[in-house]
C-alpha positions in Angstrom: -9.2 67.8 107.6 -9.0 64.8 105.3 -6.0 63.3 107.1 -7.8 63.9 110.5 -10.9 62.2 109.2 -8.9 59.3 107.9 -7.1 58.9 111.2 -10.3 59.1 113.3 -12.6 56.9 111.2 -10.0 54.7 109.6 -7.8 54.0 112.6 -9.8 54.7 115.7 -12.9 52.8 114.8 -11.1 49.6 113.8 -8.9 49.9 116.9 -11.9 50.1 119.1 -13.5 47.0 117.4 -10.2 45.1 117.9 -10.1 46.0 121.6 -13.7 45.0 122.0 -13.1 41.6 120.3 -10.0 40.9 122.3 -11.6 41.8 125.7 -14.6 39.5 124.8 -12.5 36.6 123.3 -13.9 34.2 125.9 -17.4 35.0 124.6 -16.8 34.2 120.9 -18.7 31.0 121.0 -21.7 32.4 122.9 -24.8 32.6 120.8 -25.8 36.2 121.8 -22.3 37.6 121.1 -21.8 35.5 117.9 -25.1 36.5 116.5 -24.0 40.2 116.5 -20.3 40.1 115.8 -19.4 36.7 114.3 -18.9 38.3 110.9 -15.8 40.0 112.3 -14.0 36.9 113.5 -15.7 33.8 112.1 -12.9 33.3 109.5 -10.0 33.5 112.0 -8.6 31.3 114.7 -9.7 32.2 118.2 -6.4 33.7 119.3 -6.5 36.0 116.2 -10.1 37.1 116.4 -8.9 40.7 116.0 -7.2 40.0 112.6 -9.9 41.8 110.6 -8.6 45.0 112.2 -5.0 44.1 111.0 -6.3 43.7 107.4 -8.2 47.1 107.6 -5.0 48.7 109.0 -3.0 47.2 106.1 -5.4 48.7 103.5 -5.3 52.0 105.3 -1.5 52.0 105.3 -1.5 51.3 101.5 -4.0 54.1 101.0 -2.0 56.5 103.2 1.2 55.7 101.2 -0.5 56.7 98.0 -2.4 59.8 99.2 -0.8 61.4 102.2 2.8 61.8 101.0 4.1 65.4 100.6 3.7 66.8 97.1 6.8 69.0 97.2 9.0 66.6 95.2 8.8 65.6 91.6 6.0 63.2 90.7 8.4 60.5 89.6 10.2 60.6 93.0 6.9 60.4 94.8 5.7 57.5 92.8 9.0 55.7 93.4 8.8 56.3 97.1 5.2 55.1 97.2 6.2 51.9 95.4 9.0 51.3 97.9 6.6 51.7 100.8 4.3 49.3 99.1 7.0 46.7 98.7 8.0 47.0 102.4 4.4 46.8 103.6 3.7 43.8 101.4 6.7 41.9 102.7 6.0 42.9 106.3 2.4 41.6 106.1 3.5 38.5 104.2 5.9 37.6 106.9 3.2 38.1 109.5 0.9 35.9 107.5 3.4 33.1 107.2 4.4 33.1 110.9 0.9 33.5 112.4 -1.4 32.0 109.8 -4.5 33.6 111.4 -7.2 32.1 109.3 -9.0 29.0 110.5 -9.0 27.5 107.0 -5.8 26.3 105.2 -7.4 27.5 101.9 -7.8 31.1 103.2 -4.3 31.1 104.5 -3.0 29.9 101.2 -5.1 32.5 99.2 -3.9 35.3 101.5 -0.3 34.2 101.0 -0.7 34.1 97.2 -2.3 37.6 97.2 0.4 39.2 99.4 3.2 37.5 97.4 1.7 38.8 94.1 1.3 42.3 95.6 5.0 42.4 96.7 6.2 41.0 93.3 4.0 43.5 91.4 5.4 46.5 93.4 8.9 45.1 93.0 8.6 44.7 89.2 7.2 48.2 88.8 10.1 49.6 90.9 12.6 47.7 88.7 10.8 49.0 85.5 11.2 52.6 86.8 14.9 52.1 87.6 16.1 50.5 84.4 16.9 52.8 81.5 16.5 50.3 78.7 13.2 50.5 77.0 13.2 46.8 76.1 14.0 45.8 79.6 11.2 47.9 80.9 8.8 46.3 78.4 9.9 42.9 79.5 9.4 43.7 83.1 5.9 45.0 82.5 5.1 41.9 80.4 6.2 39.7 83.3 4.0 41.8 85.6 1.0 41.3 83.3 1.6 37.5 83.1 2.0 37.4 86.9 -1.4 39.1 87.5 -3.1 36.9 84.9 -1.7 33.8 86.7 -3.0 35.1 90.0 -6.4 35.9 88.6 -6.5 32.4 87.0 -5.5 30.8 90.3 -8.2 32.6 92.3 -10.8 31.8 89.6 -9.8 28.1 89.8 -10.2 28.1 93.5 -13.6 29.7 93.3 -14.6 27.2 90.7 -13.5 24.3 92.9 -15.5 25.7 95.8 -18.6 26.2 93.7 -18.2 22.6 92.3 -17.8 21.3 95.9 -21.0 23.1 97.0 -22.9 21.7 94.0 -21.5 18.2 94.2 -22.3 17.7 97.9 -26.1 17.9 97.5 -26.0 15.6 94.4 -23.8 13.1 96.2 -26.2 13.2 99.2 -29.2 12.6 96.9 -27.5 9.5 95.4 -26.6 8.3 98.9 -30.2 8.7 100.0 -31.4 6.9 96.8 -29.1 4.0 97.4 -30.1 3.9 101.1 -33.8 3.9 100.2 -33.1 1.1 97.6 -31.4 -1.0 100.2 -34.2 -0.4 102.7 -36.7 -1.4 100.1 -34.8 -4.6 99.3 -34.6 -5.6 102.9 -38.3 -4.9 103.3 -39.0 -7.2 100.4 -36.9 -9.9 101.9 -38.6 -9.5 105.3 -42.0 -9.8 103.6 -41.0 -12.9 101.7 -39.6 -14.4 105.0 -42.9 -13.7 106.7 -44.8 -15.3 103.8 -42.7 -18.4 103.9 -43.1 -18.7 107.6 -46.9 -18.3 107.2 -47.0 -21.0 104.6 -44.9 -23.3 106.7 -47.2 -22.7 109.7 -50.3 -23.4 107.6 -48.8 -26.6 106.3 -48.0 -27.7 109.8 -51.5 -27.0 110.9 -53.0 -28.9 108.0 -50.8 -31.9 108.7 -51.8 -31.8 112.4 -55.5 -31.7 111.5 -55.3 -34.6 109.0 -53.6 -36.7 111.7 -56.3 -35.8 114.1 
């Protein structure tokens, strides 16, 4: 029953959503349609509006590889098979990501590439650690795995920090621009007032000279 439920809810529902988005791909920019469903496709290019379904399918395949394998073999053999499937799935989706680049943002494509590459390398290092017989080599591989994951986490934190700083910097920069603009407008207003005052004094002088001559 668990496998049937996973197949129905995990595969059928995303598939229906993907078909719905593909059949309505000409309505993606319409307000009524976007107001309801834009959270499903706003991050992707128009021709890949269904890519959220691909990501859900990828997660389900990883989940199925770790939960739905037969339990008749030894636990080590099952774990080794699961890791091999993880490596193949990671490489498959990494190749698809590199060829298609479905995200509308270069940053999101880059983050997805880094994440999939790190996943494939992590699975590969664990497989190598299970294969080698030397304890020192196994420890070295696990150390490389730990460093790799720390670097990936640091990379993602750096990108998040840059995005937050950009969101914070833009209002501040806008405020300074408005302040400079207002200062410039104020200066030009003062110049205009002084010009009007000079013109008034000149006109008054001309009138006084004309009256004295009369």
